[in-house]
C-alpha positions as CSV (number, residue, x, y, z in Angstrom):
1,M,0.0,-0.1,0.2
2,T,1.1,3.5,-0.7
3,R,1.0,6.7,1.3
4,Y,-1.1,9.4,-0.2
5,Q,-1.8,13.2,1.1
6,A,-4.8,15.2,-0.4
7,Y,-3.8,18.5,0.0
8,F,-7.0,21.0,-0.3
9,I,-6.1,24.6,-1.3
10,G,-8.6,27.8,-0.7
11,W,-9.1,29.8,-3.7
12,D,-6.7,32.4,-2.5
13,G,-3.8,29.4,-3.6
14,Q,-3.1,28.9,0.0
15,F,-3.0,25.1,2.1
16,M,-6.1,24.6,4.1
17,H,-5.6,21.4,5.8
18,Y,-5.1,17.4,4.6
19,R,-6.0,14.4,5.2
20,A,-3.7,11.4,4.5
21,F,-4.5,7.7,3.6
22,A,-3.0,4.7,2.3
23,C,-4.2,3.0,-1.6
24,G,-2.9,0.3,-3.6
25,T,-2.9,2.4,-6.9
26,D,-2.3,6.0,-7.9
27,E,-6.0,5.8,-9.8
28,H,-7.3,4.2,-6.7
29,A,-6.3,7.0,-5.2
30,V,-7.5,9.6,-7.5
31,E,-10.9,8.2,-7.2
32,W,-10.7,8.4,-3.2
33,T,-9.7,11.9,-3.5
34,K,-12.8,12.7,-5.7
35,Q,-15.4,11.4,-3.3
36,L,-13.7,13.8,-0.2
37,M,-13.9,16.7,-2.8
38,D,-16.4,19.6,-1.9
39,Q,-15.7,23.0,-3.4
40,W,-11.9,23.5,-2.5
41,P,-9.0,22.3,-5.8
42,V,-7.3,19.1,-4.2
43,E,-3.7,18.4,-4.5
44,L,-2.8,14.6,-4.6
45,W,0.7,13.4,-3.5
46,S,2.4,10.7,-2.9
47,G,5.9,11.8,-0.2
48,A,7.7,14.6,-3.0
49,R,5.7,13.0,-6.0
50,M,2.5,15.2,-6.8
51,V,-0.1,12.6,-8.4
52,K,-3.0,15.1,-10.1
53,R,-4.3,18.1,-8.9
54,L,-7.9,18.1,-8.8
55,S,-10.7,21.0,-8.9
56,P,-14.4,21.0,-8.5
57,P,-16.6,20.1,-10.5
58,V,-19.0,23.2,-11.5
59,K,-22.2,22.7,-9.9
60,S,-25.2,23.0,-12.5
61,S,-26.5,26.3,-10.1
62,D,-23.1,27.6,-11.0
63,R,-23.3,27.4,-14.8
64,R,-24.7,30.4,-16.3
65,E,-27.7,29.7,-19.1
66,P,-26.4,30.6,-22.5
67,N,-27.5,34.2,-23.5
68,R,-30.7,32.8,-26.0
69,P,-33.0,35.0,-28.3
70,S,-35.7,37.0,-26.9
71,G,-38.1,35.9,-29.9
72,R,-38.2,39.1,-30.9
73,R,-36.5,40.5,-34.5
74,L,-34.0,43.1,-33.8
75,A,-34.1,45.5,-37.0
76,R,-30.7,46.3,-38.6
77,A,-29.7,49.6,-38.7
78,G,-31.1,51.9,-41.7
79,K,-33.9,48.7,-42.2
80,A,-37.3,49.1,-41.2
81,T,-38.8,45.7,-40.2
């Protein structure tokens, strides 16, 4: 088993806290770290080796709706509709 540390990074780029754990492979460690994530980016390390930086998923409520036409046709400059 390999030892890993998940370091939680604040939006200001500063280290907030970490969680240590052990996993058999890097892939399992990444999956385990994804389960820990909430709203903060996480850097997954194994000793001095950075395995991966994970960003939190964008929630659907955080996404902006694309601009949609209002259904009205706008007149072009110099032309009447």
